[in-house]
C-alpha positions in Angstrom: -5.4 8.3 35.1 -4.6 10.5 32.2 -7.5 11.5 29.9 -7.3 9.7 26.3 -6.7 12.4 23.7 -7.7 11.8 20.0 -4.9 11.3 17.2 -5.8 14.4 15.2 -5.5 16.7 18.4 -2.3 15.3 19.0 -1.0 15.8 15.6 -2.2 19.5 15.8 -0.4 20.0 19.2 2.6 18.4 17.6 2.4 20.8 14.3 2.0 23.7 17.1 5.4 23.0 18.4 4.1 20.5 21.1 7.0 17.9 21.0 5.2 15.7 23.8 2.3 15.0 21.6 4.5 13.1 18.9 6.1 10.9 22.0 2.3 10.2 23.1 1.5 9.2 19.5 4.7 7.0 19.1 3.8 5.3 22.5 0.2 4.6 21.5 1.0 3.2 18.3 4.5 1.5 19.1 3.6 -2.0 19.4 1.2 -2.2 16.7 3.7 -0.7 14.3 6.4 -2.4 15.4 4.4 -6.1 15.5 3.6 -5.4 12.0 7.3 -4.6 10.9 8.4 -7.5 12.7 6.0 -10.0 11.1 7.3 -9.0 7.8 11.2 -8.7 8.3 11.5 -11.0 11.3 14.6 -9.4 12.6 14.6 -7.0 15.5 17.6 -4.7 14.5 15.8 -4.4 11.0 12.5 -3.9 12.7 14.0 -0.8 14.8 15.7 0.8 11.7 12.5 0.6 9.5 10.3 2.0 12.8 12.5 4.9 13.1 12.8 5.9 9.3 8.6 5.4 9.4 8.8 8.2 12.0 11.1 10.1 10.4 8.8 10.1 7.4 6.0 11.2 9.3 7.7 13.7 11.2 8.8 15.4 7.9 5.0 15.3 6.5 3.7 16.9 9.5 6.6 19.4 9.6 6.1 20.4 6.0 2.2 20.7 6.8 1.1 18.1 3.7 -0.5 15.6 5.9 -4.0 15.9 5.6 -6.0 14.6 8.8 -8.9 12.4 7.9 -8.8 10.5 11.5 -6.5 7.7 9.5 -3.3 8.5 11.1 -2.4 4.9 11.9 -3.4 3.4 8.4 -1.6 6.1 7.1 1.6 5.4 9.3 1.3 1.7 8.6 1.2 2.5 4.8 4.6 4.6 5.4 6.0 1.4 7.0 4.6 -1.2 4.4 6.4 1.0 1.7 9.4 1.1 3.8 9.4 -2.6 4.1 9.5 -3.1 0.5 12.5 -0.6 0.2 14.3 -2.5 2.5 13.8 -5.8 0.7 14.6 -4.4 -2.8 17.9 -2.8 -1.4 18.7 -6.3 0.1 18.2 -7.8 -3.4 15.7 -10.3 -2.0 13.1 -8.8 -4.4 12.4 -10.4 -7.9 13.7 -8.3 -10.6 13.7 -8.3 -14.3 16.6 -9.9 -15.8 19.3 -7.5 -16.7 17.9 -4.5 -15.0 17.3 -3.1 -11.5 13.5 -2.8 -12.1 11.4 -4.6 -9.5 9.3 -7.3 -11.4 5.7 -7.3 -9.8 4.8 -10.1 -12.6 7.1 -12.6 -11.0 5.8 -11.9 -7.6 2.2 -12.4 -8.9 2.7 -15.4 -10.8 5.6 -17.4 -9.4 4.0 -20.5 -7.6 7.3 -21.3 -5.9 7.5 -18.0 -3.6 9.7 -18.4 -0.5 8.1 -17.0 2.8 9.1 -13.3 2.3 7.9 -13.0 -1.3 4.5 -14.8 -0.4 4.1 -12.1 2.5 4.7 -9.2 -0.1 2.5 -10.9 -2.6 -0.1 -11.3 -0.1 0.3 -7.7 0.7 0.0 -6.5 -3.0 -3.0 -8.7 -3.7 -4.7 -7.3 -0.5 -4.0 -3.7 -1.7 -5.2 -4.4 -5.1 -8.3 -5.9 -4.1 -9.0 -2.9 -1.9 -8.1 -0.8 -4.8 -10.5 -2.5 -7.2 -13.1 -2.1 -4.9 -13.0 1.6 -5.4 -13.6 1.3 -9.1 -17.2 2.0 -10.5 -19.3 -0.9 -11.1 -18.9 -1.5 -14.6 -15.2 -0.9 -14.8 -14.7 -3.5 -11.6 -16.7 -6.0 -13.3 -14.9 -6.0 -16.8 -11.4 -5.7 -14.8 -12.2 -8.9 -12.8 -13.5 -10.6 -15.8 -10.2 -10.0 -17.7 -7.8 -10.5 -14.9 -9.1 -13.1 -12.9 -11.2 -14.7 -15.0 -8.9 -14.6 -17.9 -12.0 -14.0 -20.3 -11.6 -12.5 -23.8 -12.9 -8.9 -24.7 -15.2 -11.1 -27.0 -16.5 -13.3 -24.0 -16.8 -10.3 -21.6 -18.7 -8.4 -24.4 -21.3 -11.3 -24.6 -21.3 -11.8 -20.3 -22.1 -8.3 -20.0 -24.4 -7.4 -23.0 -22.1 -4.4 -24.1 -20.3 -4.0 -27.3 -16.6 -5.1 -27.5 -15.5 -1.7 -27.9 -17.4 -0.7 -24.7 -15.8 -3.6 -22.8 -12.3 -2.4 -24.1 -13.0 1.3 -23.1 -14.2 0.4 -19.4 -11.0 -1.8 -19.1 -9.2 1.1 -20.3 -10.7 3.3 -17.7 -10.4 0.8 -14.7 -6.8 0.9 -15.5 -6.7 4.7 -15.6 -8.6 4.8 -12.3 -6.5 2.3 -10.6 -3.5 4.3 -11.6 -5.1 7.3 -10.0 -6.2 5.6 -6.7 -2.4 3.9 -6.5 -0.9 7.6 -7.0 -3.4 9.1 -4.7 -2.9 6.9 -1.9 1.0 6.5 -2.6 0.9 2.9 -2.9 4.0 0.9 -4.0 2.6 -1.8 -6.3 5.0 -1.3 -9.1 8.5 -0.1 -8.0 
């Protein structure tokens, strides 16, 4: 029986020229990543294409030496796959666009109640990503953001509920959005395209 080698060790070996280490990584995570892609695109050929594109990006990043190991290889690969899935839907014109432009319209995904299954899955993924990102905000910023966006409260109502001035509530909202953008950029998340 072959000994189990951590992902981090395999990545280091691959970066140092051991091509077999990458094969081990691909085989180890193949079914999980393929299953994830297939659950979104529901097509074997497209799944195979996106899987290959995902690992091309993984290889490029590893070869460039820009991958930072934090014991999160699989989540990182899943994020790449997720972004490629969104790219696929965008290219096949099955994503909602702003009228008269080729810009992805996140608001129509978030607000449209008549979503077909594809768009519903993407909406769910975006909602899930947003919730995770919001959790990373400082408590006071998170509180204002949730009241404003999810409870549709005015800044006057937020001010009354939190016991701070309207200007402080506005400032917290502004910083929440700035910090959210930083987290999105840091994790390379495709929420707006």
